[in-house]
C-alpha positions as CSV (number, residue, x, y, z in Angstrom):
1,M,24.3,-8.5,-22.0
2,L,23.7,-8.7,-18.3
3,P,22.5,-12.0,-16.9
4,L,18.9,-12.2,-15.7
5,R,18.4,-12.2,-12.0
6,A,16.1,-14.7,-10.3
7,T,13.0,-13.2,-8.7
8,L,10.9,-14.4,-5.8
9,S,7.8,-16.4,-6.8
10,T,4.3,-15.5,-5.6
11,A,4.5,-18.4,-3.2
12,D,7.8,-17.1,-1.8
13,L,6.4,-13.6,-1.3
14,Q,3.3,-15.0,0.5
15,T,5.5,-17.0,2.8
16,I,7.3,-13.8,3.7
17,L,4.0,-12.0,4.1
18,D,2.7,-14.7,6.5
19,R,5.5,-13.5,8.9
20,V,4.8,-9.8,8.5
21,T,2.7,-7.8,11.0
22,Y,1.9,-4.1,11.0
23,K,-1.0,-2.5,12.9
24,P,-3.9,-4.6,14.3
25,G,-6.3,-5.4,11.6
26,W,-4.0,-4.8,8.6
27,L,-3.9,-7.8,6.3
28,F,-1.4,-8.5,3.5
29,R,-1.7,-11.0,0.6
30,I,-0.2,-11.6,-2.8
31,Y,-1.9,-12.6,-6.0
32,D,-0.9,-13.0,-9.7
33,G,-2.8,-10.4,-11.8
34,R,-4.0,-11.4,-15.2
35,W,-2.3,-8.5,-17.0
36,E,0.3,-6.9,-14.6
37,G,1.9,-9.8,-12.7
38,Q,2.3,-10.0,-8.9
39,H,0.2,-7.7,-6.7
40,L,0.4,-6.9,-3.0
41,V,-3.0,-6.3,-1.4
42,I,-3.3,-4.4,1.9
43,T,-6.7,-4.5,3.5
44,T,-7.8,-2.8,6.7
45,V,-10.6,-0.7,8.3
46,V,-9.7,2.8,9.2
47,P,-11.6,5.9,10.5
48,D,-13.2,7.9,7.7
49,A,-11.8,11.5,7.7
50,M,-14.7,12.8,5.6
51,H,-17.4,11.2,7.8
52,P,-16.4,11.5,11.5
53,G,-17.5,8.6,13.6
54,Q,-17.6,6.3,10.6
55,T,-15.1,3.8,9.2
56,T,-14.0,2.9,5.7
57,T,-12.3,-0.2,4.3
58,L,-9.0,0.2,2.5
59,D,-8.4,-2.4,-0.1
60,V,-5.1,-1.3,-1.8
61,H,-3.8,-3.3,-4.7
62,S,-0.3,-2.5,-5.8
63,S,1.5,-4.0,-8.7
64,L,4.9,-5.3,-7.6
65,P,8.2,-4.8,-9.3
66,P,10.3,-8.0,-9.5
67,M,11.7,-8.8,-6.1
68,R,15.2,-10.4,-5.9
69,D,15.1,-11.2,-2.2
70,E,13.3,-10.9,1.2
71,S,15.2,-7.7,2.2
72,Q,14.1,-5.9,-1.0
73,F,10.5,-7.0,-0.6
74,L,10.3,-5.8,3.0
75,E,11.8,-2.5,2.1
76,W,9.2,-2.1,-0.7
77,I,6.4,-3.0,1.8
78,A,7.7,-0.3,4.2
79,W,7.8,2.2,1.3
80,R,4.2,1.3,0.3
81,L,2.9,1.6,3.8
82,G,4.5,5.0,4.1
83,R,2.6,6.1,0.9
84,I,-0.7,4.8,2.4
85,E,-0.1,6.6,5.7
86,N,0.8,9.8,3.9
87,H,-2.5,9.6,2.0
88,E,-4.4,9.1,5.2
89,M,-2.6,12.0,6.9
90,R,-3.5,14.4,4.1
91,E,-7.2,13.4,4.6
92,F,-7.1,14.0,8.4
93,L,-5.0,17.2,8.5
94,Q,-7.7,19.8,8.4
95,L,-8.2,23.5,9.0
96,D,-11.7,24.6,10.0
97,G,-13.1,21.1,9.1
98,E,-11.6,21.1,5.6
99,S,-8.7,18.9,4.4
100,L,-5.6,21.0,3.8
101,F,-4.1,18.6,1.3
102,N,-7.0,16.4,0.2
103,P,-5.6,13.5,-1.7
104,H,-8.9,13.1,-3.5
105,A,-9.0,16.7,-4.8
106,E,-8.6,17.4,-8.5
107,Y,-4.9,17.4,-9.4
108,A,-3.9,16.3,-5.8
109,D,-1.2,14.1,-7.1
110,R,0.5,16.8,-9.2
111,D,3.5,18.7,-7.8
112,L,2.6,22.1,-9.3
């Protein structure tokens, strides 16, 4: 049987997050979820692709896998930010005012 690896505590993860910056107005925090363990929360205000001239608040809660060290955690954050940016790009990439790859469309997350 393989030995268990130590994982970073919620306090450890928040200490790392306190040093992380991304775009102005993007906030990061960690909390312990009641059912699914540690969660990263990314909050920011962005332009609303569906309502030009308006903004919308992103409040993204992501369940975290166990993190063994700072390097793994930072790589995971970069991966998660990439997923969020991809979602936003699919909203804003439009043809004749219609989203080409609307992430909110039925079956949008399926690779058919």
